[in-house]
N, C-alpha and C positions, 0 to 999 in steps of 0.2 A: 703430088707430095701433101701431106696432110699435117706435116709438123706444126705445132704452134707452141711456143715457148710457155705461154701461159697455161696452156692444158697439160703440158709435161710437168710443169710445178704442181698443179693440182694433184697429181699422183704422188709425186716426190714428197709433198707436204704431208700426205696422209699415211704413207708407209708406216712411220714409227707408231702412230697411235693405233693403226690396224694391227700391227704385230703385238704391241703391248695387250691390246684388248684380247687377241687369241691366246696369247701365251701366259700372261699374268695370272699366277694362282694354280697353275696346272700342276699336277703330281709329277714327280722324277719320271714315272712310267711314260707319260706323254712327252716330256722335255727331253728324255734320252733316247726315245725311239729313233731308229735310222733304218736304211734300206738294206743294210748288210756291210760287209767289209768295204772300207775306204769310201764310205758314204758319211753325210752329215746330219747330225741331229738339229733340232731347232734351234738350240742355243749356239751350235756352231754356225749355223747360216746367220744368225743375228751378228755374231762376231766378224763374220765374214763381210756383212754390209757396212758394219762399222769400219772396218780395216779400209773397205773400198772408198767409204767417204773421207776418210783421213789422208788416203795416200794414192787415190786414182783419179776420180773424175776432175776435180778442180785443178790439180797439178796439171794434168794433161790440157785441160781447157785453157790454162794460162800459157802454156807453151805454144798453143794454137794461136792465141791472141798476140802474144809477145814476139814470137819468133816465127811463126809461119812453119813452112815446110822445111826451113833450115834447122829448126829445133829438134832436139831428140826428146820423145817422151820419156818421162822417168819410168823405171820399170815397175811393174805390179806384179807381186807375188801373190796369186790367187789363194794360196795355202799358209800364208803368214800368219793368220789368225789362230792356226792350229799350233803354232810353234811359239809365238810371241807372248801369248797369254795363257801359259800353262795353269791348270787349276781353274781356270775359268769357264772351260768348256762344258762343265757340268752343272752348273748352277746359273739361273736366269738373274738372280739378285737385282743390281742396279742396272743391267744392261738396257732395258727399255728406255729408261730416263737418259741414259749416257747417249744413246742413239737418237733419241728425240732431240737433245741439246746440240750434238753435233750436227744433225741434219738441218736444224734452224740455223745455226751459223753457216753452213753450206750454202743454203738457199739465199741468204742474205749476200754472201760473196757472189753467188752466180748473178744475182739482181745488179749488184755494182759492176761486174765484168761485162755483162751484156747489155750495153746502154742503148743499143740500137739493133734493128733487124739485120742490118747490113754485116754486124759482127758474126752472125750465125753462118755466114757463108765463108768465113775464113777456113783455111786449110792448114793442117799439120800433118806430120809424117807418123803414121803407126808403124812400129818396127815389123810387123807381120802383114798389114794390110796395105801399107803404101798411104797414099793421101786420104785424108779424111776431114770432113767439115766438122765445125763446131756443133752445128745443129744435129749432125749424126752422132757425135759423142753424148750430147745431152738425151737424144731419143733413146740412145743404147742405155744411159743410166737409168731411164724410166722404165725400159723393158726389163733391164736387170733386176730391179726392184720387184715388178710383177712376176718374173721368173721365180725368184726365191721365195716370194709369198706363195706361188702354186706349189713350190717344192715343200715348203713346211706343211701345206695343207695336205699334200699328198703323202708325206711321211707319217703325219698324223693318222690319216685314213688307213693306211696299210697295217697299221698296228692292229685293226680289226679285220684284217684280209680274210682270215678263215672264219671269224666269229659270225659274219654276216650271213653265213650259209648261202642258200640260192639266190639271195638278193644280189649277189655279186654281179650277176649277169645285168642287172640294171645301174650299176654303179661304176661309171666310166672311170672315175678316179683309181679304181682298183685294177684296172687293165694295164 
């Protein structure tokens, strides 16, 4: 086991700034690029990360810490960001700042909730996976950020999929 809370927080803290740096000032051609039908553009991925911070990670952690395996995780609609914020899926606007502020508040709450290492071993019941530990939830939150950062990079790269010509053979992100 290599999970360390402080190391997970290092990634979680940096995600908003990393995405803001990558996306701020990009033209619509970049921001609206996706991988085809029923895939997300960069703005939609950012909205998904905001929705997950608002309704998924900490509410589930609180259930683990307060109710253990007897508590029910609140449902998480992975597509709520597409329905609940109509019109916001096409412009970056203030989303990076919103994400940064929300993530800051979430990490402050995380630090309050996890007052000791022992709390990381507490379990709750995921509706599909069964028993899960607090540390597994936080590790998943961290990897979720990295997954979506990679997704955004992949979507942006694929915009030039054919334009790179023969160099595609050397660009693993395009495979």
